[in-house]
N, CA, C, O and CB atoms as a CASP TS submission, in Angstrom:
PFRMAT TS
TARGET T0000
AUTHOR 0000-0000-0000
METHOD Language model
MODEL 1
PARENT N/A
ATOM      1  N   VAL     1     -48.849 -61.290  49.667  1.00  0.00           N
ATOM      2  CA  VAL     1     -49.556 -61.922  50.767  1.00  0.00           C
ATOM      3  C   VAL     1     -51.020 -61.482  50.713  1.00  0.00           C
ATOM      4  O   VAL     1     -51.374 -60.595  49.936  1.00  0.00           O
ATOM      5  CB  VAL     1     -48.904 -61.558  52.141  1.00  0.00           C
ATOM      6  N   ALA     2     -51.846 -62.084  51.514  1.00  0.00           N
ATOM      7  CA  ALA     2     -53.286 -61.820  51.462  1.00  0.00           C
ATOM      8  C   ALA     2     -53.643 -60.362  51.743  1.00  0.00           C
ATOM      9  O   ALA     2     -54.613 -59.845  51.189  1.00  0.00           O
ATOM     10  CB  ALA     2     -53.998 -62.705  52.449  1.00  0.00           C
ATOM     11  N   GLY     3     -52.863 -59.694  52.605  1.00  0.00           N
ATOM     12  CA  GLY     3     -53.227 -58.351  53.037  1.00  0.00           C
ATOM     13  C   GLY     3     -52.723 -57.206  52.198  1.00  0.00           C
ATOM     14  O   GLY     3     -53.172 -56.072  52.367  1.00  0.00           O
ATOM     15  N   GLY     4     -51.792 -57.479  51.289  1.00  0.00           N
ATOM     16  CA  GLY     4     -51.264 -56.385  50.490  1.00  0.00           C
ATOM     17  C   GLY     4     -50.021 -56.776  49.739  1.00  0.00           C
ATOM     18  O   GLY     4     -49.717 -57.956  49.562  1.00  0.00           O
ATOM     19  N   ARG     5     -49.304 -55.752  49.299  1.00  0.00           N
ATOM     20  CA  ARG     5     -48.129 -55.966  48.467  1.00  0.00           C
ATOM     21  C   ARG     5     -46.958 -55.166  49.026  1.00  0.00           C
ATOM     22  O   ARG     5     -47.109 -54.000  49.392  1.00  0.00           O
ATOM     23  CB  ARG     5     -48.412 -55.569  47.000  1.00  0.00           C
ATOM     24  N   ALA     6     -45.792 -55.801  49.090  1.00  0.00           N
ATOM     25  CA  ALA     6     -44.565 -55.126  49.516  1.00  0.00           C
ATOM     26  C   ALA     6     -43.495 -55.368  48.456  1.00  0.00           C
ATOM     27  O   ALA     6     -43.319 -56.493  47.987  1.00  0.00           O
ATOM     28  CB  ALA     6     -44.090 -55.636  50.924  1.00  0.00           C
ATOM     29  N   VAL     7     -42.786 -54.313  48.086  1.00  0.00           N
ATOM     30  CA  VAL     7     -41.739 -54.394  47.070  1.00  0.00           C
ATOM     31  C   VAL     7     -40.419 -54.007  47.723  1.00  0.00           C
ATOM     32  O   VAL     7     -40.321 -52.973  48.384  1.00  0.00           O
ATOM     33  CB  VAL     7     -42.055 -53.469  45.843  1.00  0.00           C
ATOM     34  N   PHE     8     -39.403 -54.850  47.531  1.00  0.00           N
ATOM     35  CA  PHE     8     -38.084 -54.618  48.106  1.00  0.00           C
ATOM     36  C   PHE     8     -37.039 -54.501  47.010  1.00  0.00           C
ATOM     37  O   PHE     8     -37.132 -55.166  45.978  1.00  0.00           O
ATOM     38  CB  PHE     8     -37.712 -55.743  49.077  1.00  0.00           C
ATOM     39  N   ASP     9     -36.043 -53.652  47.237  1.00  0.00           N
ATOM     40  CA  ASP     9     -34.852 -53.582  46.402  1.00  0.00           C
ATOM     41  C   ASP     9     -33.797 -54.413  47.117  1.00  0.00           C
ATOM     42  O   ASP     9     -33.270 -54.008  48.153  1.00  0.00           O
ATOM     43  CB  ASP     9     -34.370 -52.083  46.160  1.00  0.00           C
ATOM     44  N   MET    10     -33.494 -55.582  46.553  1.00  0.00           N
ATOM     45  CA  MET    10     -32.591 -56.525  47.223  1.00  0.00           C
ATOM     46  C   MET    10     -31.236 -56.548  46.525  1.00  0.00           C
ATOM     47  O   MET    10     -31.132 -56.892  45.348  1.00  0.00           O
ATOM     48  CB  MET    10     -33.204 -57.946  47.249  1.00  0.00           C
ATOM     49  N   GLY    11     -30.191 -56.169  47.282  1.00  0.00           N
ATOM     50  CA  GLY    11     -28.835 -56.214  46.771  1.00  0.00           C
ATOM     51  C   GLY    11     -28.136 -57.479  47.235  1.00  0.00           C
ATOM     52  O   GLY    11     -28.782 -58.415  47.707  1.00  0.00           O
ATOM     53  N   GLU    12     -26.817 -57.507  47.102  1.00  0.00           N
ATOM     54  CA  GLU    12     -26.054 -58.689  47.513  1.00  0.00           C
ATOM     55  C   GLU    12     -25.940 -58.810  49.025  1.00  0.00           C
ATOM     56  O   GLU    12     -25.873 -59.920  49.554  1.00  0.00           O
ATOM     57  CB  GLU    12     -24.669 -58.649  46.903  1.00  0.00           C
ATOM     58  N   ALA    13     -25.917 -57.675  49.732  1.00  0.00           N
ATOM     59  CA  ALA    13     -25.672 -57.720  51.174  1.00  0.00           C
ATOM     60  C   ALA    13     -26.698 -56.967  52.011  1.00  0.00           C
ATOM     61  O   ALA    13     -26.599 -56.952  53.238  1.00  0.00           O
ATOM     62  CB  ALA    13     -24.323 -57.172  51.459  1.00  0.00           C
ATOM     63  N   SER    14     -27.680 -56.341  51.368  1.00  0.00           N
ATOM     64  CA  SER    14     -28.705 -55.611  52.113  1.00  0.00           C
ATOM     65  C   SER    14     -29.935 -55.434  51.230  1.00  0.00           C
ATOM     66  O   SER    14     -29.932 -55.793  50.052  1.00  0.00           O
ATOM     67  CB  SER    14     -28.169 -54.231  52.595  1.00  0.00           C
ATOM     68  N   ALA    15     -30.977 -54.877  51.819  1.00  0.00           N
ATOM     69  CA  ALA    15     -32.213 -54.631  51.076  1.00  0.00           C
ATOM     70  C   ALA    15     -32.899 -53.400  51.645  1.00  0.00           C
ATOM     71  O   ALA    15     -32.614 -52.979  52.766  1.00  0.00           O
ATOM     72  CB  ALA    15     -33.159 -55.865  51.135  1.00  0.00           C
ATOM     73  N   SER    16     -33.802 -52.829  50.864  1.00  0.00           N
ATOM     74  CA  SER    16     -34.597 -51.703  51.340  1.00  0.00           C
ATOM     75  C   SER    16     -36.024 -51.852  50.823  1.00  0.00           C
ATOM     76  O   SER    16     -36.265 -52.432  49.764  1.00  0.00           O
ATOM     77  CB  SER    16     -33.980 -50.346  50.884  1.00  0.00           C
ATOM     78  N   LEU    17     -36.946 -51.324  51.586  1.00  0.00           N
ATOM     79  CA  LEU    17     -38.348 -51.349  51.200  1.00  0.00           C
ATOM     80  C   LEU    17     -38.595 -50.241  50.185  1.00  0.00           C
ATOM     81  O   LEU    17     -38.320 -49.073  50.460  1.00  0.00           O
ATOM     82  CB  LEU    17     -39.274 -51.188  52.439  1.00  0.00           C
ATOM     83  N   VAL    18     -39.107 -50.597  49.024  1.00  0.00           N
ATOM     84  CA  VAL    18     -39.420 -49.622  47.980  1.00  0.00           C
ATOM     85  C   VAL    18     -40.830 -49.087  48.174  1.00  0.00           C
ATOM     86  O   VAL    18     -41.051 -47.877  48.149  1.00  0.00           O
ATOM     87  CB  VAL    18     -39.271 -50.250  46.579  1.00  0.00           C
ATOM     88  N   SER    19     -41.781 -49.989  48.366  1.00  0.00           N
ATOM     89  CA  SER    19     -43.165 -49.577  48.582  1.00  0.00           C
ATOM     90  C   SER    19     -43.938 -50.701  49.253  1.00  0.00           C
ATOM     91  O   SER    19     -43.566 -51.871  49.166  1.00  0.00           O
ATOM     92  CB  SER    19     -43.836 -49.179  47.251  1.00  0.00           C
ATOM     93  N   ALA    20     -45.012 -50.326  49.916  1.00  0.00           N
ATOM     94  CA  ALA    20     -45.919 -51.298  50.522  1.00  0.00           C
ATOM     95  C   ALA    20     -47.321 -50.714  50.454  1.00  0.00           C
ATOM     96  O   ALA    20     -47.546 -49.560  50.819  1.00  0.00           O
ATOM     97  CB  ALA    20     -45.508 -51.635  52.006  1.00  0.00           C
ATOM     98  N   THR    21     -48.255 -51.520  49.985  1.00  0.00           N
ATOM     99  CA  THR    21     -49.624 -51.066  49.796  1.00  0.00           C
ATOM    100  C   THR    21     -50.590 -52.108  50.330  1.00  0.00           C
ATOM    101  O   THR    21     -50.574 -53.251  49.873  1.00  0.00           O
ATOM    102  CB  THR    21     -49.906 -50.778  48.313  1.00  0.00           C
ATOM    103  N   PRO    22     -51.430 -51.741  51.286  1.00  0.00           N
ATOM    104  CA  PRO    22     -52.419 -52.702  51.783  1.00  0.00           C
ATOM    105  C   PRO    22     -53.579 -52.840  50.799  1.00  0.00           C
ATOM    106  O   PRO    22     -53.914 -51.894  50.086  1.00  0.00           O
ATOM    107  CB  PRO    22     -52.944 -52.270  53.167  1.00  0.00           C
ATOM    108  N   HIS    23     -54.186 -54.022  50.766  1.00  0.00           N
ATOM    109  CA  HIS    23     -55.412 -54.210  49.997  1.00  0.00           C
ATOM    110  C   HIS    23     -56.547 -53.461  50.700  1.00  0.00           C
ATOM    111  O   HIS    23     -56.430 -53.097  51.870  1.00  0.00           O
ATOM    112  CB  HIS    23     -55.753 -55.732  49.837  1.00  0.00           C
ATOM    113  N   ALA    24     -57.631 -53.240  49.982  1.00  0.00           N
ATOM    114  CA  ALA    24     -58.784 -52.517  50.529  1.00  0.00           C
ATOM    115  C   ALA    24     -59.259 -53.166  51.827  1.00  0.00           C
ATOM    116  O   ALA    24     -59.456 -54.379  51.892  1.00  0.00           O
ATOM    117  CB  ALA    24     -59.936 -52.475  49.502  1.00  0.00           C
ATOM    118  N   GLY    25     -59.439 -52.344  52.853  1.00  0.00           N
ATOM    119  CA  GLY    25     -59.923 -52.824  54.139  1.00  0.00           C
ATOM    120  C   GLY    25     -58.846 -53.299  55.095  1.00  0.00           C
ATOM    121  O   GLY    25     -59.149 -53.657  56.233  1.00  0.00           O
ATOM    122  N   TRP    26     -57.595 -53.311  54.658  1.00  0.00           N
ATOM    123  CA  TRP    26     -56.474 -53.754  55.490  1.00  0.00           C
ATOM    124  C   TRP    26     -55.683 -52.542  55.978  1.00  0.00           C
ATOM    125  O   TRP    26     -55.631 -51.518  55.296  1.00  0.00           O
ATOM    126  CB  TRP    26     -55.551 -54.727  54.703  1.00  0.00           C
ATOM    127  N   ASP    27     -55.068 -52.656  57.155  1.00  0.00           N
ATOM    128  CA  ASP    27     -54.142 -51.657  57.686  1.00  0.00           C
ATOM    129  C   ASP    27     -52.723 -52.188  57.528  1.00  0.00           C
ATOM    130  O   ASP    27     -52.522 -53.376  57.277  1.00  0.00           O
ATOM    131  CB  ASP    27     -54.455 -51.326  59.186  1.00  0.00           C
ATOM    132  N   MET    28     -51.743 -51.304  57.674  1.00  0.00           N
ATOM    133  CA  MET    28     -50.358 -51.698  57.456  1.00  0.00           C
ATOM    134  C   MET    28     -49.443 -51.041  58.474  1.00  0.00           C
ATOM    135  O   MET    28     -49.667 -49.901  58.879  1.00  0.00           O
ATOM    136  CB  MET    28     -49.917 -51.340  56.041  1.00  0.00           C
ATOM    137  N   LYS    29     -48.416 -51.762  58.881  1.00  0.00           N
ATOM    138  CA  LYS    29     -47.373 -51.220  59.753  1.00  0.00           C
ATOM    139  C   LYS    29     -46.027 -51.743  59.257  1.00  0.00           C
ATOM    140  O   LYS    29     -45.916 -52.884  58.809  1.00  0.00           O
ATOM    141  CB  LYS    29     -47.618 -51.613  61.258  1.00  0.00           C
ATOM    142  N   VAL    30     -45.001 -50.883  59.347  1.00  0.00           N
ATOM    143  CA  VAL    30     -43.647 -51.246  58.909  1.00  0.00           C
ATOM    144  C   VAL    30     -42.700 -51.131  60.093  1.00  0.00           C
ATOM    145  O   VAL    30     -42.723 -50.145  60.830  1.00  0.00           O
ATOM    146  CB  VAL    30     -43.169 -50.339  57.730  1.00  0.00           C
ATOM    147  N   TRP    31     -41.861 -52.156  60.267  1.00  0.00           N
ATOM    148  CA  TRP    31     -40.790 -52.131  61.266  1.00  0.00           C
ATOM    149  C   TRP    31     -39.465 -52.242  60.526  1.00  0.00           C
ATOM    150  O   TRP    31     -39.341 -53.003  59.566  1.00  0.00           O
ATOM    151  CB  TRP    31     -40.951 -53.290  62.321  1.00  0.00           C
ATOM    152  N   ARG    32     -38.465 -51.470  60.984  1.00  0.00           N
ATOM    153  CA  ARG    32     -37.131 -51.517  60.374  1.00  0.00           C
ATOM    154  C   ARG    32     -36.083 -51.704  61.464  1.00  0.00           C
ATOM    155  O   ARG    32     -36.202 -51.156  62.560  1.00  0.00           O
ATOM    156  CB  ARG    32     -36.843 -50.222  59.555  1.00  0.00           C
ATOM    157  N   ALA    33     -35.065 -52.480  61.146  1.00  0.00           N
ATOM    158  CA  ALA    33     -33.901 -52.650  62.018  1.00  0.00           C
ATOM    159  C   ALA    33     -32.668 -52.678  61.118  1.00  0.00           C
ATOM    160  O   ALA    33     -32.782 -52.545  59.899  1.00  0.00           O
ATOM    161  CB  ALA    33     -34.009 -53.967  62.897  1.00  0.00           C
ATOM    162  N   ASP    34     -31.497 -52.850  61.714  1.00  0.00           N
ATOM    163  CA  ASP    34     -30.256 -52.816  60.938  1.00  0.00           C
ATOM    164  C   ASP    34     -30.181 -53.894  59.864  1.00  0.00           C
ATOM    165  O   ASP    34     -29.596 -53.666  58.805  1.00  0.00           O
ATOM    166  CB  ASP    34     -29.084 -52.956  61.859  1.00  0.00           C
ATOM    167  N   HIS    35     -30.762 -55.061  60.120  1.00  0.00           N
ATOM    168  CA  HIS    35     -30.612 -56.184  59.191  1.00  0.00           C
ATOM    169  C   HIS    35     -31.929 -56.815  58.771  1.00  0.00           C
ATOM    170  O   HIS    35     -31.949 -57.960  58.320  1.00  0.00           O
ATOM    171  CB  HIS    35     -29.748 -57.229  59.807  1.00  0.00           C
ATOM    172  N   TRP    36     -33.022 -56.089  58.912  1.00  0.00           N
ATOM    173  CA  TRP    36     -34.305 -56.612  58.446  1.00  0.00           C
ATOM    174  C   TRP    36     -35.350 -55.509  58.321  1.00  0.00           C
ATOM    175  O   TRP    36     -35.236 -54.447  58.932  1.00  0.00           O
ATOM    176  CB  TRP    36     -34.806 -57.696  59.392  1.00  0.00           C
ATOM    177  N   VAL    37     -36.369 -55.790  57.513  1.00  0.00           N
ATOM    178  CA  VAL    37     -37.554 -54.940  57.377  1.00  0.00           C
ATOM    179  C   VAL    37     -38.756 -55.873  57.400  1.00  0.00           C
ATOM    180  O   VAL    37     -38.764 -56.907  56.730  1.00  0.00           O
ATOM    181  CB  VAL    37     -37.514 -54.064  56.049  1.00  0.00           C
ATOM    182  N   ARG    38     -39.766 -55.505  58.168  1.00  0.00           N
ATOM    183  CA  ARG    38     -40.986 -56.309  58.244  1.00  0.00           C
ATOM    184  C   ARG    38     -42.180 -55.418  57.921  1.00  0.00           C
ATOM    185  O   ARG    38     -42.310 -54.315  58.452  1.00  0.00           O
ATOM    186  CB  ARG    38     -41.145 -56.964  59.654  1.00  0.00           C
ATOM    187  N   VAL    39     -43.046 -55.911  57.045  1.00  0.00           N
ATOM    188  CA  VAL    39     -44.295 -55.238  56.718  1.00  0.00           C
ATOM    189  C   VAL    39     -45.423 -56.167  57.140  1.00  0.00           C
ATOM    190  O   VAL    39     -45.477 -57.320  56.712  1.00  0.00           O
ATOM    191  CB  VAL    39     -44.384 -54.877  55.184  1.00  0.00           C
ATOM    192  N   THR    40     -46.321 -55.668  57.978  1.00  0.00           N
ATOM    193  CA  THR    40     -47.461 -56.473  58.423  1.00  0.00           C
ATOM    194  C   THR    40     -48.754 -55.766  58.060  1.00  0.00           C
ATOM    195  O   THR    40     -48.947 -54.589  58.362  1.00  0.00           O
ATOM    196  CB  THR    40     -47.395 -56.736  59.948  1.00  0.00           C
ATOM    197  N   PHE    41     -49.627 -56.502  57.414  1.00  0.00           N
ATOM    198  CA  PHE    41     -50.957 -56.033  57.056  1.00  0.00           C
ATOM    199  C   PHE    41     -51.942 -56.697  58.008  1.00  0.00           C
ATOM    200  O   PHE    41     -51.837 -57.895  58.273  1.00  0.00           O
ATOM    201  CB  PHE    41     -51.302 -56.351  55.554  1.00  0.00           C
ATOM    202  N   THR    42     -52.899 -55.930  58.525  1.00  0.00           N
ATOM    203  CA  THR    42     -53.880 -56.497  59.452  1.00  0.00           C
ATOM    204  C   THR    42     -55.292 -56.104  59.040  1.00  0.00           C
ATOM    205  O   THR    42     -55.541 -55.023  58.507  1.00  0.00           O
ATOM    206  CB  THR    42     -53.598 -56.033  60.891  1.00  0.00           C
ATOM    207  N   LYS    43     -56.198 -57.028  59.311  1.00  0.00           N
ATOM    208  CA  LYS    43     -57.630 -56.802  59.097  1.00  0.00           C
ATOM    209  C   LYS    43     -58.345 -57.591  60.176  1.00  0.00           C
ATOM    210  O   LYS    43     -58.447 -58.815  60.095  1.00  0.00           O
ATOM    211  CB  LYS    43     -58.100 -57.238  57.640  1.00  0.00           C
ATOM    212  N   GLY    44     -58.846 -56.886  61.195  1.00  0.00           N
ATOM    213  CA  GLY    44     -59.447 -57.572  62.333  1.00  0.00           C
ATOM    214  C   GLY    44     -58.395 -58.407  63.051  1.00  0.00           C
ATOM    215  O   GLY    44     -57.341 -57.894  63.426  1.00  0.00           O
ATOM    216  N   ASP    45     -58.677 -59.687  63.241  1.00  0.00           N
ATOM    217  CA  ASP    45     -57.733 -60.597  63.902  1.00  0.00           C
ATOM    218  C   ASP    45     -56.800 -61.306  62.927  1.00  0.00           C
ATOM    219  O   ASP    45     -56.012 -62.158  63.338  1.00  0.00           O
ATOM    220  CB  ASP    45     -58.493 -61.625  64.700  1.00  0.00           C
ATOM    221  N   THR    46     -56.876 -60.969  61.647  1.00  0.00           N
ATOM    222  CA  THR    46     -56.068 -61.624  60.623  1.00  0.00           C
ATOM    223  C   THR    46     -54.858 -60.763  60.294  1.00  0.00           C
ATOM    224  O   THR    46     -54.965 -59.539  60.222  1.00  0.00           O
ATOM    225  CB  THR    46     -56.903 -61.894  59.351  1.00  0.00           C
ATOM    226  N   SER    47     -53.707 -61.397  60.094  1.00  0.00           N
ATOM    227  CA  SER    47     -52.510 -60.657  59.711  1.00  0.00           C
ATOM    228  C   SER    47     -51.767 -61.384  58.600  1.00  0.00           C
ATOM    229  O   SER    47     -51.837 -62.607  58.477  1.00  0.00           O
ATOM    230  CB  SER    47     -51.590 -60.452  60.923  1.00  0.00           C
ATOM    231  N   SER    48     -51.058 -60.607  57.801  1.00  0.00           N
ATOM    232  CA  SER    48     -50.173 -61.102  56.749  1.00  0.00           C
ATOM    233  C   SER    48     -48.883 -60.314  56.863  1.00  0.00           C
ATOM    234  O   SER    48     -48.915 -59.088  56.969  1.00  0.00           O
ATOM    235  CB  SER    48     -50.817 -60.959  55.311  1.00  0.00           C
ATOM    236  N   SER    49     -47.748 -60.999  56.844  1.00  0.00           N
ATOM    237  CA  SER    49     -46.466 -60.307  56.981  1.00  0.00           C
ATOM    238  C   SER    49     -45.490 -60.718  55.895  1.00  0.00           C
ATOM    239  O   SER    49     -45.471 -61.864  55.445  1.00  0.00           O
ATOM    240  CB  SER    49     -45.859 -60.581  58.347  1.00  0.00           C
ATOM    241  N   VAL    50     -44.678 -59.747  55.485  1.00  0.00           N
ATOM    242  CA  VAL    50     -43.529 -59.991  54.618  1.00  0.00           C
ATOM    243  C   VAL    50     -42.318 -59.538  55.415  1.00  0.00           C
ATOM    244  O   VAL    50     -42.256 -58.401  55.883  1.00  0.00           O
ATOM    245  CB  VAL    50     -43.646 -59.230  53.219  1.00  0.00           C
ATOM    246  N   PHE    51     -41.359 -60.441  55.564  1.00  0.00           N
ATOM    247  CA  PHE    51     -40.177 -60.198  56.379  1.00  0.00           C
ATOM    248  C   PHE    51     -38.964 -60.353  55.475  1.00  0.00           C
ATOM    249  O   PHE    51     -38.695 -61.448  54.982  1.00  0.00           O
ATOM    250  CB  PHE    51     -40.107 -61.176  57.609  1.00  0.00           C
ATOM    251  N   CYS    52     -38.222 -59.260  55.250  1.00  0.00           N
ATOM    252  CA  CYS    52     -37.000 -59.308  54.458  1.00  0.00           C
ATOM    253  C   CYS    52     -35.832 -59.196  55.421  1.00  0.00           C
ATOM    254  O   CYS    52     -35.721 -58.220  56.163  1.00  0.00           O
ATOM    255  CB  CYS    52     -36.962 -58.171  53.376  1.00  0.00           C
ATOM    256  N   ARG    53     -34.957 -60.201  55.408  1.00  0.00           N
ATOM    257  CA  ARG    53     -33.841 -60.207  56.366  1.00  0.00           C
ATOM    258  C   ARG    53     -32.527 -60.565  55.675  1.00  0.00           C
ATOM    259  O   ARG    53     -32.494 -61.330  54.712  1.00  0.00           O
ATOM    260  CB  ARG    53     -34.120 -61.199  57.511  1.00  0.00           C
ATOM    261  N   TRP    54     -31.455 -59.989  56.197  1.00  0.00           N
ATOM    262  CA  TRP    54     -30.112 -60.248  55.682  1.00  0.00           C
ATOM    263  C   TRP    54     -29.124 -60.299  56.841  1.00  0.00           C
ATOM    264  O   TRP    54     -27.997 -59.816  56.726  1.00  0.00           O
ATOM    265  CB  TRP    54     -29.693 -59.165  54.654  1.00  0.00           C
ATOM    266  N   ASP    55     -29.546 -60.880  57.947  1.00  0.00           N
ATOM    267  CA  ASP    55     -28.726 -60.931  59.157  1.00  0.00           C
ATOM    268  C   ASP    55     -27.626 -61.982  59.107  1.00  0.00           C
ATOM    269  O   ASP    55     -26.612 -61.835  59.789  1.00  0.00           O
ATOM    270  CB  ASP    55     -29.597 -61.191  60.340  1.00  0.00           C
ATOM    271  N   ASP    56     -27.799 -63.029  58.323  1.00  0.00           N
ATOM    272  CA  ASP    56     -26.763 -64.073  58.277  1.00  0.00           C
ATOM    273  C   ASP    56     -26.490 -64.540  56.856  1.00  0.00           C
ATOM    274  O   ASP    56     -26.168 -65.706  56.628  1.00  0.00           O
ATOM    275  CB  ASP    56     -27.175 -65.264  59.135  1.00  0.00           C
ATOM    276  N   GLY    57     -26.619 -63.628  55.905  1.00  0.00           N
ATOM    277  CA  GLY    57     -26.377 -63.959  54.504  1.00  0.00           C
ATOM    278  C   GLY    57     -27.054 -62.946  53.603  1.00  0.00           C
ATOM    279  O   GLY    57     -27.458 -61.876  54.058  1.00  0.00           O
ATOM    280  N   PRO    58     -27.179 -63.276  52.326  1.00  0.00           N
ATOM    281  CA  PRO    58     -27.835 -62.349  51.403  1.00  0.00           C
ATOM    282  C   PRO    58     -29.313 -62.173  51.752  1.00  0.00           C
ATOM    283  O   PRO    58     -29.898 -63.031  52.414  1.00  0.00           O
ATOM    284  CB  PRO    58     -27.692 -62.846  49.960  1.00  0.00           C
ATOM    285  N   PRO    59     -29.915 -61.082  51.316  1.00  0.00           N
ATOM    286  CA  PRO    59     -31.320 -60.835  51.631  1.00  0.00           C
ATOM    287  C   PRO    59     -32.222 -61.967  51.142  1.00  0.00           C
ATOM    288  O   PRO    59     -32.005 -62.552  50.080  1.00  0.00           O
ATOM    289  CB  PRO    59     -31.769 -59.517  51.019  1.00  0.00           C
ATOM    290  N   ARG    60     -33.237 -62.252  51.950  1.00  0.00           N
ATOM    291  CA  ARG    60     -34.224 -63.263  51.581  1.00  0.00           C
ATOM    292  C   ARG    60     -35.575 -62.838  52.141  1.00  0.00           C
ATOM    293  O   ARG    60     -35.652 -62.083  53.110  1.00  0.00           O
ATOM    294  CB  ARG    60     -33.816 -64.680  52.109  1.00  0.00           C
ATOM    295  N   LEU    61     -36.624 -63.328  51.524  1.00  0.00           N
ATOM    296  CA  LEU    61     -37.982 -62.999  51.942  1.00  0.00           C
ATOM    297  C   LEU    61     -38.630 -64.181  52.637  1.00  0.00           C
ATOM    298  O   LEU    61     -38.460 -65.332  52.234  1.00  0.00           O
ATOM    299  CB  LEU    61     -38.824 -62.565  50.745  1.00  0.00           C
ATOM    300  N   GLU    62     -39.372 -63.876  53.684  1.00  0.00           N
ATOM    301  CA  GLU    62     -40.190 -64.866  54.378  1.00  0.00           C
ATOM    302  C   GLU    62     -41.582 -64.264  54.495  1.00  0.00           C
ATOM    303  O   GLU    62     -41.724 -63.063  54.724  1.00  0.00           O
ATOM    304  CB  GLU    62     -39.591 -65.246  55.798  1.00  0.00           C
ATOM    305  N   THR    63     -42.603 -65.085  54.340  1.00  0.00           N
ATOM    306  CA  THR    63     -43.976 -64.604  54.484  1.00  0.00           C
ATOM    307  C   THR    63     -44.695 -65.412  55.550  1.00  0.00           C
ATOM    308  O   THR    63     -44.404 -66.588  55.772  1.00  0.00           O
ATOM    309  CB  THR    63     -44.733 -64.687  53.141  1.00  0.00           C
ATOM    310  N   PHE    64     -45.634 -64.758  56.199  1.00  0.00           N
ATOM    311  CA  PHE    64     -46.409 -65.387  57.270  1.00  0.00           C
ATOM    312  C   PHE    64     -47.865 -64.971  57.130  1.00  0.00           C
ATOM    313  O   PHE    64     -48.162 -63.793  56.933  1.00  0.00           O
ATOM    314  CB  PHE    64     -45.854 -64.999  58.675  1.00  0.00           C
ATOM    315  N   GLU    65     -48.758 -65.922  57.230  1.00  0.00           N
ATOM    316  CA  GLU    65     -50.200 -65.662  57.199  1.00  0.00           C
ATOM    317  C   GLU    65     -50.790 -66.164  58.510  1.00  0.00           C
ATOM    318  O   GLU    65     -50.438 -67.244  58.984  1.00  0.00           O
ATOM    319  CB  GLU    65     -50.889 -66.356  55.960  1.00  0.00           C
ATOM    320  N   GLY    66     -51.683 -65.380  59.091  1.00  0.00           N
ATOM    321  CA  GLY    66     -52.261 -65.857  60.337  1.00  0.00           C
ATOM    322  C   GLY    66     -53.433 -65.079  60.825  1.00  0.00           C
ATOM    323  O   GLY    66     -53.996 -65.400  61.872  1.00  0.00           O
TER
END
């Protein structure tokens, strides 16, 4: 995503965050729950997110820019 890089280890039924690195000038925050991990990079009013979820099936990635 625009704000940085997130790497996930994705198995058949779950996933884990391996690493996340913001690009220069961006900040980063990680949220974890039982069936998802979200990494959001922010710079001013701009955000980029990577959302890995496995709540209703195998792990999948969703990205959001805003």
